[in-house]
SEKOLPA-519243 format. One record per residue: x, y, z of N, C-alpha, C in turn; residue in three letters. Coordinates in pm, whole numbers, plus 50000, padded with zeros to 5 digits. Each point is the difference from the previous one (the first is absolute). Layout:
% residues N
XYZXYZXYZAla...
END
This chain:
% residues 381
500854988150000499155011950000500895012550000Met499675009849921500835011949986500045007850130Ala501175005850028500155008550117499565014249962Asp498965004850063499455013249968499945008550126Thr500485012349989499945009150115499305012849957Ile499345006750095499345012749967500975011750013Pro499795010349921500705012850016498985010050054Ile500265004850120499075008850070500375014849981His499035008750028500285014250019500345001750148Phe501285002450033500405000150142499335011050080Pro499774997150128499345009650088500785013050012Asp501334999349991500825012050023500275007949873Asp499364996349887500285006849874498955010449964Gln498905000750074499015010149965500215012350085Gln500135011449934500075012950067498895008549941Glu498935001950075498845007049950498764991850024Gly498885004849951498734993550028499504991349887Thr500555001549879499554992249886501214994849923Glu499824988449939501054994649914499344992449886Ala500585001549881499484992849883501174994349920Thr499694989749923500994994549908500175010049885Ile501185006049987500205009549890500434992949873Ser500824989550014500324992049881500694987150042Arg499714989449927500704987250015501235000249910Trp501124995850052501244999249923500194986349937Leu499094990750034500054986349948498584995849963Val499924988849931498714994049968500004985550048Ala498834994250010499914986050040500804991449902Ala500834991350054500854991549918501425005149986Gly500235012650036501365005649990500904994350109Asp501264998249965501014995950098500665012350059Ser500284999550129500635011450067501164995050084Val501005008650013501144996950086499705004250142Ala500754994650093499845004050139500245014950014Ala499125006850074500085014250031499715009049881His499514994449891499615008249886498635006150027Ala499815012949969498695006250022498944993849909Pro498804998050056498924994049921498815009449983Val499845009850092498835008649993500325013450065Val499395010749948500075013250061498665003150065Glu500075004850124498795003850074500095014750034Ile498955007449964499985014550022499105003350118Glu500555007350097499195005650107499845014849973Thr499365007150092499825014349980501295007750026Asp501084993150042501255006950028501184994849919Lys500094987049982501174994449932499574988549910Val500934995949912499844987949920501034990050049Val499564987950035500924989950051500004987949905Val501144993649992500134987849922500004988050094Glu499274989649964500004987550075500774989749918Ile500954993550064500884990849930499684985550033Ala500414991049913499894985750026501024996150107Ala499594992950104500964996350105501034989849953Pro499604991649905500914989949944499724998949850Val500844992749929499784998049858498824990649978Ala499355001449887498884991349970499225004949879Gly498784994949987499155003749887498665005050053Arg499565011649948498735005850043498864991049957Ile499164996250096498894991049969498665007249990Glu499665007550104498645005150009500045014450049Asp499615009449916499925014150041498615002350059Ile499955003350128498745000850073499345013849990Arg500815010649995499445013650001500475007149874Ile499075005449924500315005649870500425014650010Arg500545005049888500425013949994498835009350031Gln500305010550078499055010450042499024995450107Asp500134987550045499154995450110500655003150134Glu499165001950103500505003650132500644987950067Glu501025002750081500684989350071500215004450144Val499934990450092500175002650143501174991950054Asn500665005250106501114992550059499574985750035Pro500844990449964499714986050026499354992949883Gly499465007449902499364993649885501034992049919Asp499534988849944500844992249908499925006649863Ile501135004149947500065006649871500034989949887Leu500814989650018500124989549901500644987950067Cys500074988949928500674988150053501204996949912Thr500994993550062501274997249933500314985250009Leu500174993749885500384986049994501524999250009Asn500514994750112501454999750023500664987449946Thr499234990749947500604987749949500815002549874Ser499765011649934500755003349878501095010250028Ser500435000950126500945010350041501314999349925Ala500494987849972501324998849939500045005549859Glu498884999849932499985004749861499415013949987Thr499635005850114499345013049993500985010949959Ala499555009049914500775011849961499085012050013Val500565011950016499145011850016499075001849882Pro498715001850031499035001549893500175012949924Ala500675009850061500155013049936501165000449902Thr500784989249993501145000249908500154986849929Ala499054995749919500124987449928501115000749898Pro500734988749986501164999549912499605002949856Thr500755009549938499815002949858498745007449967Gly499235004250100498745006849972500095014350044Glu499695009649912500065014150033498635004750048Lys499985009550096498725005450045499255006349884Pro498704998550003499195005849894500075015150004Ala500015006449883500005014549994498645005150045Glu500045011950063498775006250047499605010649898Ile498814999249951499525010049907498705005850051Thr499615011249942498745006250042498824990849971Ala500124992549888498884991449961499914987850090Ala501154993950029499984987750080501055000750110Thr499835009050097501005000950107499984987650088Pro501204995650041500114989050094499875005950140Asp498795000650050499745007050126500734993850116Leu500324987349990500684993450112501395005550023Arg500595006049896501375004850011500075014550049Arg498865006150027499975013950042499495001150143Leu500535009650073499495002650135498605006049987Ser499214999850107498635005449991499955014449951Pro500905008650051499985014049960500375001749853Ala501014992649956500435001049859498924994249909Val499434988850041498944993849920498835009649980Arg499665007350107498915009649992500305010949897Gln501245005050002500385010549905499994994849855Arg500514987949978500074994449865498604998649940Val499074994650077498644998149951499245013249988Leu500185008650098499275012650004500385009049882Gln501295000249966500485008849893500314992649871His499724986849997500234991849882501445001649951Lys500914998450094501425001949969500554988249923Leu500865002949904500754989649930501384999450063Asp500224989750079501284998750068500844988749941Val499624995449881500814989849934501365005849967Ser501024992650029501355004549973500585009250105Gly499205003350103500495008950105500784991950103Val501215004350025500794994150108499835008750123Thr499384994750102499705007850118501255003550079Gly499845010050087501125004250084500054992350131Ser499044991050021499984992150123500934988149992Gly500014992450108500884988350009499674990149890Arg501044995549929499804990449892499255005549881Gly500025013349983499315006149888498515001650021Gly499544998450124498575001050027499515014249982Arg498845001649941499435013249974499435005650130Ile500465011850039499575006450123498905010049971Thr499415005350108498965010249985500575012449932Leu501265003450033500615011749937500174997949849Gln500354987649960500114997149857498665002049930Asp498934995050064498685001449940499575014649991Ala500285007650107499625014250000500715007549888Glu501254996149972500775006849896499394997949861Ala499224989249984499414997049870498645006649979Leu499475005350108498655005449992500015013849935Ile499295001549893499875013149935498655006050033Gly499665010149931498705006550019498904990649951Thr499054997150088498964990249967498615006549986Gln499945013349993498695006349989499755009150118Gly498795004350015499665010050100499824994250139Ser499804987050012499824994050132500364985349995Ser500174994250115500254985750009499404994750129Glu499704987450003499454993450118501124991850063Ile500285002850127501034992750072499344992450115Ile499824987049985499394992350108500845000850128Pro499355000550114500725000350127500654986450024His501315000150023500644987550038499844997950150Asn500464988750048499814996550141500675010150093Lys501215004449962500715009650084499235013250009Met499515005049887499295012750000498714999150082Arg499294989049990498774998450078500284999850149Arg501084993150039500334999350142500495013450053Arg500765007649917500415013350041498765008550029Ile499044999449910498775007850019499274995850127Ala499834987150020499294995150119500725004150128Asp501344998650000500765003250120499975014850032Asn500085008549895499975014450023498665004550058Met498924995049943498675003750050499804994950143Val500404987550023499824994350135500825007650103Ala501235003549966500875006950095499485013950031Ser499645007449895499635014050018498585002050052Leu499074991949952498595002550030499444991450112Met500554987950020499344990750090500864995750119His501315002349997500854994550104500635010550088Thr500865008349943500805009150083499665014649972Ala499785008050106499865014549981501365006149968Pro500145005549880501285005249952500195014550040His501195003250048500425013750026501425001549947Val500295011249934501325002049939500645012950051Thr501274999050037500815011650037501135001549900Ala500385012549969501025002849899501105008750060Val501254995849983501185007850038500815002749874Phe500985009050013500915002949890501424996450042Glu500764993949909501374995750031500985006349904Ala501135004850057501125005249921500984988449978Asp500224996249875500824988349969501445003649963Leu500475011850040501365004149966501044990150051Ser499864995850126500974990750059499964986549929Ala498804995349967499864987349929500665000949863Val499785011249929500575001649867501525000150005Met500585006550102501465000150012500544986050026Arg499334992850089500454986450032499894991049876His498915001449928499794991649882501045003049892Arg500305012949979500995003749900501374993950030Ala500304998750129501294994650042500074984849984Thr498884993250021500034985450011499314992349886His499265006949913499204992549902500864992049902Lys501185005149964500854992749907500474986850061Glu500405000350126500454987750066498874990050013Ala498815004850033498844991150010499704993949863Phe500045008349896499714995149866500974989449955Gly501265001350036500994990049963499734986650066Gln499305000350112499614987550068498664994649950Arg499425006849901498744995449943498795003450083Gly500145009750091498885004050087499825015149991Thr499245004749902499835014449981499545007050128Pro500625011350029499655007750120498915009949963Leu498764995249995498885008549965499555007950122Thr499215010449977499505007950112499044991950086Leu499334990249940499094991650079500764992850111Thr501264996549976500814993450103500065008650125Val500185013149982500085009050115498675001050073Tyr498915000349924498685001050064499684987350080Phe500424988549950499814987650077500795000750130Val501285004049991500835000850120499465010350099Ala499535011349950499445010250088498704995350064Ala499194992649924498764994550055500304990150112Ala501044991849981500404990750106500355007650127Val500795010849986500385008050118498775005850068Ala499035004849920498795006050057499124989550067Ala499924988149940499204989350060500604995450132Leu501314999950010500634996250127499765010750107Lys499915012549957499735011050091498545000150043Lys499104996849907498555000150028499434986449959Val500224989550080499624986349959498514997949982Pro499175008750056498564998249985499565000849853Arg500785007149918499675001049858500204986649929Val500864991750055500314986849943499084989650064Asn498715000949966499014992350077498844995249914Ser499144992250063498774995149937498865000450100Gln498875005449959498825000950085499234986949999Trp499654995150118499114988650015498785004550081His498954992449995498765004050069500205002250149Ala500844991950063500175000750145501355005350044Glu500935002249906501335004650041500755006049881His501095007050031500915005249899501274991750004Leu500404994749885501224992049990501135008849947Glu501025002650082501155007949960501154990649968Ile500515000849878501044990749955501385005050043Phe500834990650045501385003250036500944998449881His499524993649894500774998949877499425009849899His500825004249903499575009749900500134993749861Val498864997649937499964995049862499315010649915Asn500745006449912499475011549927499604996149858Ile498745002449967499514998049864500285012449916Gly500364997849875500315010949907499024999449884Ile499115009949990499075000249888500755000949869Gly499784990349911500754999249875499014999949883Thr500075010149916499085001149887500344989849893Ala498954994149942500164990449891499375005449872Leu500195012749975499435006049880498485000050006Gly499374996149890498555000149991499354988950083Glu500794990350044499434988550069499655002950145Glu500535011050057499735003250139501295001050078Gly499964995850124501215000350083500004988150093Leu501194997450054500174989150094500915005150110Ile499944993750116500775004750115500914988950050Val501184998249937500964990550054500525004950134Pro500354990650087500355003450138501474997450026Val500695010150052501394998850041500024994650142Leu500184986950011499954993450130501225003750084Gln499785002650128501115002850091500705013149974Gly499275009849945500625012949968500575006850123Ala499424997350117500465006350122501414996550040Gly500544989349944501364995650034500995002549887Glu499585007249896500855001749882500745013350001Met501225000049946500695012649974499645004749861Asp500585011549959499625006049872500314990749883Leu501134993050007500384990849893499004988649986Gln499604994250112499054988949997498635004549950Ala499585012050040498725005349951500055001949849Ile501105005749950500135002149856499964986949924Ala500704989950051500014986849934498624993850001Ala499325000950115498674994150011498995006749908Gly500045013349991499075007149913500274996949853Leu501274999449962500354996849861499434986449961Thr500154990450089499504986449973498484999849991Asp499335005850100498544999250005499325007449887Leu500415012449976499325007749895500304994249862Thr501214994649982500314993749871499144987949975Gly499864991550101499174988049982498525003549991Arg499585010750067498605004249990499655004049858Ala500885007649936499725004949865500154989249894Arg500664989050036500154988849908499104988250035Asn499035002750088499014989850037500654987550057Asn501025002050086500734988850056499924999450153Gln499085007550058499864999550145499404986850045Leu500404995650119499434988150062498995004450105Lys499094991150040499005004050100500605005950126Pro501124994550046500605005250123500565014049983Glu500195004649876500535013449976498985011050025Asp498724996650011498975010250021499264997850132Val500584991950088499364997250128500675007450115Arg499265000950111500555003850131500485014350009Ser499545008949915500385014050012499415006250126Gly500765008750066499515007050120499825014949973Thr500555005149891499945014349966500285001249851Phe499425010349936500135001449855500435014149962Thr500785000949892500415012949944499465001049858Ile499335011249971499535002849864500785012049947Ser500924997549908500815010749943499305005549877Asn498895007050022499205004949889500685011449925His501035005850059500705011049936500764996149874Gly500304987049984500744995849880499195002649874Val498685001150013499175002949884499615014749993Ser500575008350092499845014549986499135007050101Gly499274992850086499105006850091500735005450122Ser499615012050044500595006050118499404994250127Leu498684999050002499294994650117498884991149949Ile499824988550061498864991349973499324997050132Ala498715002850011499334997850127498524997349980Thr499414990750077500774990850085500574988649917Pro501184995550036500534987649942499394988750080Ile499344990949932499204990050070500904990150073Val499684997550127500794991250085499934985849947Ile501144993450000500104986149957499574991150116Asn498724997050005499464992050111500684986450010Gln500224994850123499515005150129500995008950074Pro500945006449929500965008750065499305012650053Gln500725007750081499415011850063500395013149934Ser500994999749910500455012649941500744997649870Ala500095010749919500744999449875500675013449977Ile501274999649960500775012249974499925003649852Leu499715012549971500005005049863501185009249978Gly500674998349886501165008249966499725007149868Val500035013450004499695007849882501205002849912Gly499775007049893501045003549904501065008950066Lys501244997449969501115008250050500265011149898Ile499955012350046500265011349911500685011250077Glu500755008149928500675011350063498975010950030Lys500015004650127499085010550041500725010350085Arg499445011750004500555010750083499644997550145Ile501005001550088499804997850143500665011450077Lys499335004550104500575010250087500754992950112Val501285003050011500864993350097500795010350080Gln500084997850129500755009550084501484996649996Glu500825010049963501444998449993500635011350081Val500734996350107500645009950087499015010450051Asn498814995150036498995008750056499205008049900Gly500274998249872499305007349895499194990549912Glu498795004149965499194992249907500595001149860Asp500224988749937500614999649867499164991349907Thr499845004349879499274992049900500994990849931Ile499724987050004500864990149937499154991049912Val500654992649912499324990349914500424986250044Ile499034991550030500274986750053499154989549928Arg500504987549990499174988949948499004995950108Pro498735002149974498974997950101498994989549952Met499344993950095498874991349966499034999550117Cys498754997249969498994998150103499934985250036Tyr499954997350129499794986350049498734999950082Val499204989749982498724999250069499884986650072Ser499265000050107499674987550069498494999150011Leu499444990049934498574997250013499844989050104Thr499145002350098499874990950113498604994350011Ile499924988650065498734994550049499775006550136Asp499045009150005499815008050121499494991950118His499614987649976499654991350113501244996350079Arg501154998849929501234995050062500975011150036Ala500005010749923501025010450014499335013650010Ile500535008550086499495013650016500955010149936Asp499605012650002500815010549942501365001250066Gly500084997450130501285001150070501024990449942Phe499634987249983500934990349944500305002849853Gln498975004849928500195003249858501065010749982Thr499865010950075500955011149987501384996250054Asn500044991750103501294995550054500744991549897Ala499254991549929500614991749895500585008849890Phe499195009449949500475008349891501145009250043Leu499985004550125501115008250051501314992249998Thr499954987450046501204991750000500444996649859Glu499054997349911500334996949860500745011849936Leu499435012050014500605011949941501375003050063Val500094998650132501275002350068501094990649947His499644987349979500964990349948500485003749861Thr499065003949913500355003649864500855012849994Leu499645009750082500685012949993501365000050069Glu500284989850079501274999450070500824987749960Asn499804995849874500724988149953501505002849992Trp500784990150043501455001549991500664986449978His
END
């Protein structure tokens, strides 16, 4: 009797409230090698690959593309009696992948976001070598092919966009009373430090971006005012002793995601720079794992990178108690006292805001946090 084992959707692989089969990488009867990916599952936050635990042949696909899947569900079964002769189904000997054309696109070879663009705009991607791993066509590749399609277009909401909408409405209207305070920060000291050290950081492959400084300053402020690093519960307030900072990362038209820099409270500037480079790079290439978006205790929204001076309220990333907003950095006139005289100077300035859950945090803690944040930035050395 053939040895058959099930391939499950593991309990620890779902991050979010919904998950669906986005595409099967194999078909029934295909041979797969041990640890070869067999299916992609899309949640409202990440796309995860499920691999075959051992070599074998796919027997029975239980859940079809676009159908919902829950942790513990059997995705397919694997006949392990053919393990010795199994080869990866994605690379059959002497066989080239089929070309993708507008008329007959091979949807299985495209990610959900790219597939949506190809069908929506009737793109001809035959002969296109993608910029992704192994020549895979990325969302950026598809966007580059899109020309003017008329006066309007219909863009169906993907899972991420729907969940962003649900979470924003729930946070702002039904869960937490939002209050926002705004301070102004002079970044002269940060700019001097960055000018001195950015080349050395870059040579190590860890760009010294301004976001690195805001993360480090937020850590200092959270240690000074730990109540901001908290979560509201019905019967108590949970104040975290560890600091895991989420960084809002834009994904173009698809929305945004918040990868989490775990253990930021124990990192120096170099470690923060390395962690941010890794996380934001993988976020934009759709390579985040479920654990990369979990366990955040505080979030930073650097909305200034797209040009805004102030955004308010920035919706709290539930169930956290606060979110820091960072506005556009621009040179502004500032009155500064020099040797007892008021002097007009030009300084690189930005607005920083803290939006709080007023159930957990009051104005006193809010202003104390922003005071420490600004003090840290303005006295960088």
